[in-house]
DOKOLGU-557430 format. One record per residue (C-alpha): residue number from 1; x negated, y, z negated. Coordinates in steps of 0.2 Angstrom, whole numbers, plus 5000, padded with zeros to 4 digits. Example, Ala and Ser with C-alpha at 12.3 -4.5 7.8 and 13.67 -1.06 7.14 Angstrom:
<nodes>
[1; [4938; 4978; 4961]] [2; [4932; 4995; 4964]] 
</nodes>
This chain:
<nodes>
[1; [5000; 5000; 5000]] [2; [4986; 5012; 4995]] [3; [4976; 5008; 5011]] [4; [4992; 5010; 5022]] [5; [4996; 5027; 5014]] [6; [4978; 5034; 5017]] [7; [4978; 5027; 5035]] [8; [4995; 5036; 5038]] [9; [4987; 5053; 5034]] [10; [4981; 5056; 5052]] [11; [4991; 5051; 5067]] [12; [4978; 5045; 5081]] [13; [4991; 5048; 5095]] [14; [4998; 5064; 5090]] [15; [5004; 5074; 5105]] [16; [4991; 5087; 5109]] [17; [4992; 5104; 5116]] [18; [4989; 5102; 5135]] [19; [4975; 5115; 5137]] [20; [4957; 5114; 5141]] [21; [4946; 5110; 5126]] [22; [4934; 5125; 5122]] [23; [4917; 5125; 5130]] [24; [4908; 5132; 5115]] [25; [4902; 5118; 5103]] [26; [4908; 5127; 5087]] [27; [4925; 5131; 5095]] [28; [4926; 5113; 5101]] [29; [4924; 5107; 5083]] [30; [4937; 5119; 5076]] [31; [4949; 5114; 5090]] [32; [4950; 5096; 5084]] [33; [4946; 5098; 5065]] [34; [4959; 5111; 5062]] [35; [4972; 5098; 5067]] [36; [4967; 5087; 5052]] [37; [4961; 5101; 5040]] [38; [4971; 5095; 5025]] [39; [4962; 5079; 5025]] [40; [4945; 5087; 5026]] [41; [4949; 5100; 5013]] [42; [4953; 5086; 5001]] [43; [4937; 5077; 5006]] [44; [4928; 5093; 5002]] [45; [4935; 5095; 4985]] [46; [4932; 5076; 4981]] [47; [4915; 5078; 4987]] [48; [4912; 5092; 4975]] [49; [4918; 5080; 4961]] [50; [4906; 5066; 4967]] [51; [4891; 5078; 4967]] [52; [4895; 5085; 4950]] [53; [4897; 5068; 4942]] [54; [4881; 5062; 4950]] [55; [4871; 5077; 4944]] [56; [4879; 5075; 4926]] [57; [4872; 5057; 4925]] [58; [4854; 5064; 4926]] [59; [4859; 5077; 4913]] [60; [4864; 5063; 4902]] [61; [4847; 5055; 4903]] [62; [4838; 5070; 4896]] [63; [4852; 5072; 4883]] [64; [4851; 5054; 4877]] [65; [4832; 5055; 4875]] [66; [4834; 5071; 4865]] [67; [4848; 5064; 4854]] [68; [4838; 5048; 4850]] [69; [4823; 5059; 4845]] [70; [4833; 5070; 4834]] [71; [4844; 5058; 4824]] [72; [4839; 5042; 4814]] [73; [4845; 5026; 4822]] [74; [4858; 5021; 4808]] [75; [4867; 5038; 4810]] [76; [4865; 5039; 4829]] [77; [4883; 5033; 4834]] [78; [4891; 5042; 4820]] [79; [4884; 5059; 4825]] [80; [4885; 5057; 4844]] [81; [4899; 5044; 4846]] [82; [4911; 5056; 4855]] [83; [4898; 5063; 4867]] [84; [4893; 5045; 4871]] [85; [4911; 5040; 4874]] [86; [4912; 5055; 4886]] [87; [4897; 5049; 4895]] [88; [4904; 5032; 4897]] [89; [4921; 5039; 4903]] [90; [4912; 5049; 4916]] [91; [4901; 5034; 4922]] [92; [4915; 5021; 4921]] [93; [4931; 5030; 4926]] [94; [4927; 5047; 4934]] [95; [4913; 5042; 4945]] [96; [4922; 5026; 4952]] [97; [4938; 5037; 4955]] [98; [4930; 5051; 4964]] [99; [4919; 5039; 4975]] [100; [4935; 5028; 4978]] [101; [4945; 5043; 4983]] [102; [4931; 5049; 4994]] [103; [4929; 5032; 5003]] [104; [4948; 5030; 5005]] [105; [4949; 5048; 5014]] [106; [4934; 5045; 5025]] [107; [4935; 5026; 5029]] [108; [4954; 5024; 5030]] [109; [4960; 5041; 5036]] [110; [4946; 5049; 5045]] [111; [4935; 5036; 5053]] [112; [4947; 5026; 5063]] [113; [4961; 5039; 5066]] [114; [4951; 5055; 5069]] [115; [4939; 5046; 5081]] [116; [4953; 5039; 5091]] [117; [4963; 5055; 5091]] [118; [4949; 5064; 5099]] [119; [4946; 5051; 5112]] [120; [4965; 5050; 5115]] [121; [4967; 5069; 5118]] [122; [4951; 5070; 5128]] [123; [4957; 5055; 5139]] [124; [4974; 5063; 5141]] [125; [4966; 5079; 5147]] [126; [4953; 5071; 5159]] [127; [4965; 5059; 5167]] [128; [4975; 5073; 5173]] [129; [4960; 5081; 5182]] [130; [4960; 5082; 5201]] [131; [4955; 5068; 5213]] [132; [4939; 5078; 5217]] [133; [4934; 5078; 5198]] [134; [4932; 5059; 5198]] [135; [4925; 5059; 5216]] [136; [4910; 5070; 5210]] [137; [4905; 5060; 5195]] [138; [4902; 5042; 5189]] [139; [4917; 5034; 5181]] [140; [4905; 5025; 5169]] [141; [4898; 5042; 5164]] [142; [4915; 5050; 5161]] [143; [4921; 5035; 5151]] [144; [4904; 5035; 5141]] [145; [4906; 5053; 5136]] [146; [4924; 5051; 5131]] [147; [4920; 5037; 5119]] [148; [4904; 5045; 5112]] [149; [4911; 5062; 5109]] [150; [4925; 5056; 5098]] [151; [4913; 5046; 5087]] [152; [4900; 5059; 5086]] [153; [4911; 5074; 5082]] [154; [4919; 5064; 5068]] [155; [4903; 5057; 5061]] [156; [4894; 5074; 5061]] [157; [4910; 5082; 5053]] [158; [4910; 5069; 5039]] [159; [4891; 5071; 5036]] [160; [4893; 5090; 5035]] [161; [4906; 5088; 5021]] [162; [4896; 5076; 5012]] [163; [4880; 5086; 5013]] [164; [4887; 5103; 5008]] [165; [4890; 5099; 4990]] [166; [4875; 5087; 4987]] [167; [4863; 5101; 4993]] [168; [4872; 5115; 4983]] [169; [4876; 5105; 4967]] [170; [4859; 5095; 4966]] [171; [4848; 5110; 4970]] [172; [4858; 5123; 4960]] [173; [4861; 5113; 4945]] [174; [4843; 5107; 4945]] [175; [4837; 5125; 4945]] [176; [4849; 5129; 4931]] [177; [4844; 5114; 4920]] [178; [4826; 5117; 4923]] [179; [4827; 5136; 4919]] [180; [4837; 5131; 4903]] [181; [4822; 5121; 4897]] [182; [4809; 5133; 4902]] [183; [4810; 5146; 4916]] [184; [4793; 5140; 4923]] [185; [4799; 5123; 4925]] [186; [4811; 5129; 4940]] [187; [4796; 5137; 4949]] [188; [4790; 5122; 4959]] [189; [4808; 5118; 4964]] [190; [4811; 5136; 4970]] [191; [4795; 5135; 4980]] [192; [4799; 5118; 4987]] [193; [4816; 5124; 4992]] [194; [4809; 5139; 5002]] [195; [4798; 5127; 5012]] [196; [4811; 5114; 5014]] [197; [4823; 5126; 5021]] [198; [4810; 5133; 5032]] [199; [4806; 5115; 5039]] [200; [4824; 5112; 5043]] [201; [4825; 5129; 5052]] [202; [4810; 5124; 5062]] [203; [4815; 5106; 5067]] [204; [4834; 5105; 5067]] [205; [4837; 5117; 5082]] [206; [4824; 5107; 5093]] [207; [4832; 5091; 5087]] [208; [4849; 5097; 5094]] [209; [4842; 5102; 5111]] [210; [4832; 5085; 5113]] [211; [4847; 5075; 5107]] [212; [4858; 5084; 5120]] [213; [4845; 5079; 5134]] [214; [4844; 5061; 5127]] [215; [4863; 5059; 5127]] [216; [4864; 5066; 5145]] [217; [4851; 5054; 5150]] [218; [4860; 5040; 5142]] [219; [4877; 5044; 5150]] [220; [4868; 5045; 5167]] [221; [4861; 5027; 5164]] [222; [4878; 5021; 5159]] [223; [4885; 5029; 5175]] [224; [4872; 5020; 5186]] [225; [4875; 5003; 5178]] [226; [4894; 5004; 5179]] [227; [4892; 5010; 5197]] [228; [4882; 4994; 5201]] [229; [4894; 4983; 5192]] [230; [4909; 4991; 5201]] [231; [4901; 4988; 5218]] [232; [4893; 4972; 5215]] [233; [4899; 4964; 5231]] [234; [4890; 4978; 5241]] [235; [4874; 4975; 5231]] [236; [4875; 4956; 5236]] [237; [4880; 4958; 5254]] [238; [4865; 4970; 5257]] [239; [4853; 4960; 5246]] [240; [4845; 4975; 5238]] [241; [4844; 4968; 5220]] [242; [4827; 4975; 5217]] [243; [4832; 4992; 5224]] [244; [4847; 4992; 5212]] [245; [4835; 4987; 5198]] [246; [4824; 5002; 5202]] [247; [4838; 5014; 5203]] [248; [4844; 5009; 5185]] [249; [4826; 5008; 5179]] [250; [4823; 5026; 5185]] [251; [4838; 5032; 5174]] [252; [4832; 5021; 5160]] [253; [4814; 5028; 5161]] [254; [4821; 5046; 5160]] [255; [4832; 5041; 5145]] [256; [4816; 5033; 5137]] [257; [4806; 5049; 5139]] [258; [4820; 5060; 5133]] [259; [4822; 5048; 5118]] [260; [4804; 5049; 5114]] [261; [4804; 5067; 5114]] [262; [4818; 5067; 5101]] [263; [4810; 5053; 5090]] [264; [4793; 5062; 5090]] [265; [4801; 5077; 5083]] [266; [4810; 5066; 5070]] [267; [4793; 5058; 5064]] [268; [4785; 5075; 5063]] [269; [4800; 5081; 5052]] [270; [4799; 5066; 5041]] [271; [4780; 5068; 5038]] [272; [4783; 5086; 5034]] [273; [4797; 5083; 5021]] [274; [4788; 5068; 5013]] [275; [4772; 5079; 5010]] [276; [4783; 5093; 5003]] [277; [4792; 5081; 4992]] [278; [4775; 5074; 4985]] [279; [4770; 5092; 4980]] [280; [4787; 5094; 4971]] [281; [4786; 5078; 4961]] [282; [4768; 5081; 4956]] [283; [4770; 5099; 4953]] [284; [4786; 5097; 4942]] [285; [4780; 5082; 4932]] [286; [4763; 5090; 4929]] [287; [4771; 5106; 4923]] [288; [4784; 5097; 4912]] [289; [4770; 5087; 4903]] [290; [4759; 5103; 4901]] [291; [4774; 5113; 4894]] [292; [4778; 5098; 4882]] [293; [4760; 5098; 4877]] [294; [4761; 5116; 4873]] [295; [4777; 5113; 4863]] [296; [4788; 5123; 4875]] [297; [4800; 5109; 4881]] [298; [4806; 5093; 4873]] [299; [4803; 5075; 4879]] [300; [4821; 5075; 4885]] [301; [4816; 5089; 4897]] [302; [4802; 5078; 4904]] [303; [4814; 5064; 4907]] [304; [4827; 5076; 4915]] [305; [4815; 5085; 4926]] [306; [4805; 5070; 4932]] [307; [4821; 5060; 4935]] [308; [4830; 5074; 4944]] [309; [4815; 5078; 4955]] [310; [4814; 5060; 4960]] [311; [4832; 5060; 4964]] [312; [4830; 5077; 4973]] [313; [4815; 5068; 4983]] [314; [4827; 5054; 4988]] [315; [4841; 5066; 4992]] [316; [4830; 5078; 5002]] [317; [4825; 5063; 5013]] [318; [4844; 5058; 5014]] [319; [4848; 5077; 5018]] [320; [4835; 5077; 5031]] [321; [4842; 5062; 5040]] [322; [4859; 5068; 5038]] [323; [4855; 5085; 5045]] [324; [4845; 5077; 5059]] [325; [4860; 5065; 5062]] [326; [4872; 5080; 5062]] [327; [4863; 5089; 5075]] [328; [4860; 5073; 5085]] [329; [4878; 5070; 5085]] [330; [4881; 5089; 5089]] [331; [4870; 5086; 5104]] [332; [4880; 5071; 5110]] [333; [4896; 5082; 5108]] [334; [4888; 5095; 5118]] [335; [4884; 5083; 5132]] [336; [4902; 5077; 5131]] [337; [4909; 5095; 5133]] [338; [4900; 5096; 5150]] [339; [4913; 5083; 5157]] [340; [4928; 5086; 5145]] [341; [4929; 5105; 5145]] [342; [4931; 5108; 5163]] [343; [4946; 5117; 5171]] [344; [4958; 5107; 5181]] [345; [4957; 5111; 5199]] [346; [4976; 5105; 5202]] [347; [4988; 5111; 5188]] [348; [5006; 5112; 5186]] [349; [5013; 5130; 5185]] [350; [5020; 5135; 5168]] [351; [5038; 5130; 5168]] [352; [5036; 5119; 5184]] [353; [5053; 5110; 5188]] [354; [5054; 5092; 5194]] [355; [5056; 5090; 5213]] [356; [5073; 5084; 5219]] [357; [5073; 5077; 5236]] [358; [5090; 5076; 5245]] [359; [5086; 5076; 5264]] [360; [5067; 5073; 5265]] [361; [5062; 5087; 5276]] [362; [5043; 5091; 5276]] [363; [5036; 5108; 5282]] [364; [5018; 5112; 5284]] [365; [5017; 5131; 5286]] [366; [5000; 5138; 5292]] [367; [4990; 5127; 5280]] [368; [4971; 5129; 5277]] [369; [4960; 5117; 5267]] [370; [4941; 5114; 5268]] [371; [4937; 5105; 5252]] [372; [4929; 5121; 5246]] [373; [4918; 5123; 5261]] [374; [4917; 5138; 5272]] [375; [4928; 5130; 5286]] [376; [4933; 5114; 5295]] [377; [4945; 5100; 5291]] [378; [4962; 5109; 5292]] [379; [4964; 5127; 5297]] [380; [4981; 5135; 5302]] [381; [4991; 5119; 5304]] [382; [5009; 5120; 5307]] [383; [5021; 5105; 5307]] [384; [5039; 5101; 5303]] [385; [5045; 5083; 5300]] [386; [5064; 5082; 5300]] [387; [5074; 5073; 5287]] [388; [5074; 5054; 5291]] [389; [5061; 5057; 5305]] [390; [5048; 5044; 5307]] [391; [5031; 5052; 5314]] [392; [5015; 5044; 5318]] [393; [4999; 5054; 5315]] [394; [4985; 5050; 5328]] [395; [4968; 5057; 5331]] [396; [4949; 5054; 5331]] [397; [4940; 5051; 5315]] [398; [4939; 5068; 5305]] [399; [4954; 5075; 5313]] [400; [4962; 5078; 5296]] [401; [4975; 5065; 5296]] [402; [4972; 5058; 5278]] [403; [4968; 5075; 5272]] [404; [4985; 5081; 5278]] [405; [4993; 5067; 5267]] [406; [4982; 5071; 5252]] [407; [4987; 5089; 5251]] [408; [5005; 5084; 5253]] [409; [5003; 5074; 5238]] [410; [4994; 5088; 5229]] [411; [4979; 5078; 5226]] [412; [4971; 5094; 5231]] [413; [4978; 5112; 5231]] [414; [4979; 5121; 5248]] [415; [4967; 5135; 5251]] [416; [4980; 5144; 5261]] [417; [4998; 5142; 5268]] [418; [5012; 5132; 5260]] [419; [5020; 5114; 5261]] [420; [5039; 5113; 5258]] [421; [5049; 5098; 5254]] [422; [5068; 5102; 5257]] [423; [5063; 5120; 5256]] [424; [5054; 5119; 5239]] [425; [5036; 5124; 5239]] [426; [5027; 5109; 5231]] [427; [5015; 5120; 5222]] [428; [5030; 5126; 5211]] [429; [5035; 5108; 5205]] [430; [5028; 5096; 5193]] [431; [5015; 5085; 5201]] [432; [5022; 5069; 5194]] [433; [5039; 5072; 5200]] [434; [5032; 5076; 5218]] [435; [5022; 5060; 5219]] [436; [5037; 5050; 5212]] [437; [5047; 5055; 5228]] [438; [5033; 5049; 5239]] [439; [5029; 5031; 5242]] [440; [5011; 5028; 5248]] [441; [5003; 5012; 5255]] [442; [4984; 5017; 5258]] [443; [4971; 5009; 5269]] [444; [4960; 5005; 5255]] [445; [4972; 4996; 5243]] [446; [4965; 4996; 5225]] [447; [4974; 4986; 5211]] [448; [4972; 4988; 5193]] [449; [4963; 4975; 5183]] [450; [4979; 4969; 5176]] [451; [4993; 4956; 5180]] [452; [5001; 4955; 5197]] [453; [5017; 4960; 5187]] [454; [5010; 4975; 5180]] [455; [5003; 4981; 5197]] [456; [5020; 4978; 5205]] [457; [5030; 4987; 5190]] [458; [5019; 5003; 5194]] [459; [5031; 5006; 5208]] [460; [5046; 5005; 5196]] [461; [5043; 5001; 5178]] [462; [5062; 4997; 5174]] [463; [5064; 4985; 5188]] [464; [5073; 4968; 5184]] [465; [5065; 4951; 5188]] [466; [5077; 4950; 5202]] [467; [5072; 4966; 5210]] [468; [5054; 4962; 5207]] [469; [5055; 4946; 5217]] [470; [5066; 4954; 5230]] [471; [5052; 4966; 5234]] [472; [5039; 4952; 5233]] [473; [5049; 4942; 5246]] [474; [5052; 4956; 5258]] [475; [5033; 4960; 5258]] [476; [5030; 4941; 5261]] [477; [5020; 4940; 5245]] [478; [5030; 4926; 5239]] [479; [5019; 4914; 5249]] [480; [5004; 4916; 5238]] [481; [5009; 4924; 5221]] [482; [5016; 4907; 5214]] [483; [4999; 4899; 5218]] [484; [4988; 4912; 5209]] [485; [4979; 4907; 5193]] [486; [4965; 4917; 5184]] [487; [4951; 4912; 5172]] [488; [4962; 4912; 5157]] [489; [4974; 4900; 5165]] [490; [4988; 4913; 5168]] [491; [4999; 4909; 5183]] [492; [5009; 4918; 5196]] [493; [5015; 4936; 5191]] [494; [5005; 4935; 5175]] [495; [4988; 4931; 5184]] [496; [4976; 4945; 5183]] [497; [4969; 4951; 5199]] [498; [4951; 4957; 5194]] [499; [4944; 4975; 5195]] [500; [4951; 4984; 5210]] [501; [4960; 4967; 5214]] [502; [4944; 4958; 5219]] [503; [4951; 4941; 5216]] [504; [4963; 4943; 5230]] [505; [4960; 4944; 5249]] [506; [4962; 4960; 5258]] [507; [4979; 4954; 5265]] [508; [4985; 4949; 5248]] [509; [4981; 4965; 5240]] [510; [4990; 4974; 5255]] [511; [5006; 4964; 5253]] [512; [5006; 4968; 5234]] [513; [5004; 4986; 5238]] [514; [5018; 4985; 5251]] [515; [5029; 4976; 5238]] [516; [5025; 4990; 5225]] [517; [5031; 5003; 5237]] [518; [5046; 4993; 5242]] [519; [5051; 4993; 5223]] [520; [5048; 5011; 5221]] [521; [5060; 5015; 5235]] [522; [5055; 5033; 5237]] [523; [5064; 5045; 5250]] [524; [5048; 5050; 5258]] [525; [5036; 5036; 5264]] [526; [5017; 5037; 5269]] [527; [5009; 5023; 5278]] [528; [4990; 5026; 5279]] [529; [4984; 5010; 5289]] [530; [4998; 5000; 5279]] [531; [4995; 4984; 5289]] [532; [4976; 4986; 5293]] [533; [4971; 4972; 5281]] [534; [4984; 4960; 5288]] [535; [4981; 4947; 5302]] [536; [4993; 4948; 5317]] [537; [5004; 4934; 5311]] [538; [5007; 4941; 5294]] [539; [5009; 4959; 5301]] [540; [5022; 4953; 5312]] [541; [5031; 4944; 5298]] [542; [5032; 4959; 5287]] [543; [5036; 4972; 5301]] [544; [5054; 4969; 5299]] [545; [5053; 4972; 5281]] [546; [5044; 4988; 5284]] [547; [5057; 4994; 5296]] [548; [5070; 4990; 5283]] [549; [5060; 5000; 5270]] [550; [5059; 5015; 5283]] [551; [5078; 5016; 5285]] [552; [5085; 5032; 5280]] [553; [5068; 5039; 5274]] [554; [5056; 5052; 5281]] [555; [5040; 5042; 5286]] [556; [5023; 5048; 5290]] [557; [5012; 5034; 5297]] [558; [4993; 5034; 5300]] [559; [4986; 5020; 5311]] [560; [4971; 5017; 5322]] [561; [4980; 5003; 5331]] [562; [4991; 5014; 5341]] [563; [5003; 4999; 5345]] [564; [5009; 4999; 5327]] [565; [5016; 5017; 5328]] [566; [5020; 5018; 5346]] [567; [5039; 5015; 5342]] [568; [5039; 5030; 5330]] [569; [5052; 5044; 5333]] [570; [5038; 5056; 5337]] [571; [5019; 5055; 5338]] [572; [5008; 5070; 5332]] [573; [4991; 5070; 5339]] [574; [4978; 5079; 5328]] [575; [4960; 5085; 5332]] [576; [4949; 5096; 5322]] [577; [4962; 5100; 5309]] [578; [4976; 5106; 5321]] [579; [4991; 5098; 5330]] [580; [4986; 5097; 5348]] [581; [5000; 5086; 5355]] [582; [5017; 5080; 5350]] [583; [5030; 5069; 5358]] [584; [5035; 5051; 5361]] [585; [5023; 5038; 5366]] [586; [5030; 5039; 5384]] [587; [5029; 5058; 5385]] [588; [5011; 5058; 5378]] [589; [5005; 5045; 5390]] [590; [5013; 5055; 5405]] [591; [5005; 5071; 5398]] [592; [4987; 5063; 5401]] [593; [4979; 5072; 5386]] [594; [4970; 5066; 5370]] [595; [4983; 5053; 5366]] [596; [4983; 5045; 5383]] [597; [4964; 5044; 5382]] [598; [4964; 5035; 5365]] [599; [4978; 5023; 5372]] [600; [4968; 5019; 5387]] [601; [4952; 5016; 5376]] [602; [4962; 5003; 5365]] [603; [4971; 4995; 5379]] [604; [4955; 4994; 5388]] [605; [4948; 4983; 5375]] [606; [4937; 4995; 5366]] [607; [4936; 5012; 5356]] [608; [4923; 5024; 5361]] [609; [4912; 5029; 5347]] [610; [4916; 5048; 5348]] [611; [4934; 5044; 5348]] [612; [4934; 5032; 5334]] [613; [4950; 5032; 5324]] [614; [4953; 5032; 5305]] 
</nodes>
């Protein structure tokens, strides 16, 4: 019951404010810690109690020595019984209570929940980034930074709370207790404190910088390793194992060098603090003994000062490692910020409404898009697709066909012009609602590393088993799904397909993708090489289902096999980002333009290199 109560203090999945996390390290910490400030406030107060109890135990040591010296044995308990009971109460009750509360707050409330809240909120922000964001970085590096940042932020925050009171209480109380015995006894500690703080000031900022560089190199190494694992078939097909090893070794060498720079600094700091601590122990102990020999302090003061400086010696080493760990973790957080705290290139406007598609008309009005370059791709394109019209996009490689579809889906935002669906500017509606109204079967079908059922239900999560199997049957996927079995002996719809669907053939992946879109049943349909991975027999078998799927829908189909789209209502020929021809198959053949040349190349048995189609 106690564990559950403390574990409930922080909700790991609390809905965050959907805004970009701050780029400043300090503000990044505040952004997450202020969400759980009551827990950290309680931990700070409890930390004060723990530090006071720990210091009081050393005061008891000196006090017992003095009491034993001043009172004969038979009368000792009678004279000092109450004080001894208080000491026992502090050691047996208060200390376990304070330490227990501290551990419950940190281990039950903070460690599991705050770590995963930060990871969850960072993931929710990053997963909504644009397609270009993920195309410009390693997936492994992004994931590594998400995972590391949550743990490092939490750990450094806890270390700061623990260190604050230990430093303040131990050092402050030691100076006070030493001065009470004799003011000169506090001098070595004050001198040591000056040099100790100076050493931290000298080393710690450099530690943070080098930790950031080491963390950045670690993320780079992780990215390269995951990149190789994700594309292991390519590695094996081209037989470049040694080349890949060298590619990863290069990143590992960089990480090793950066880590060495950090550990050299740590060793130098350790040696400096150890030397300072030696002077503190010798100076304080020697001074205490000399003051006792002069009759200026008691034996208890020797016991107190010697025991306390040894504790301060151990604590200073701990503080050094804690502070070093804090800034090492801050460096890791700083590395994570470079990925996490990036503005989204594609964002919903404030108050964006869901898109409602009634007819399915699509208009491209003087659109411009260059992937952020000076020019090229699409410039000034105009195109109108009537409700329920089925058009085929044709053109050479690089003509802008797939880009046209990408901007219609708002995977990228236009650099000029507008796209309207049923008269509504798509930049004014919620992205999810836009994509919910468009079914897409892409050329490069990628499945999630989950079950066949999970992949199909991405099209319609609330679909019944009957609807699921109906879509499977129409896509002719019922021929192979019942025979599937994975490494954990899961069968049929429950079998997992492997990363990106690698356990299935290209044709099987494509049929599952088609079944998924059949299940989605969106009013606008995009077929980007939808049957490219199917052999002629299978393609013919599902052609009828595709025609059923297209009924009553606005369809935009891209295909390099012109025969697959020749029967569309209208063909739109693109070249260099513009519409250069439009008409039916027969009209374009009669026109004798680009389409006619492409058709002649294909029916002639080859495709010229400069007219290759995507």
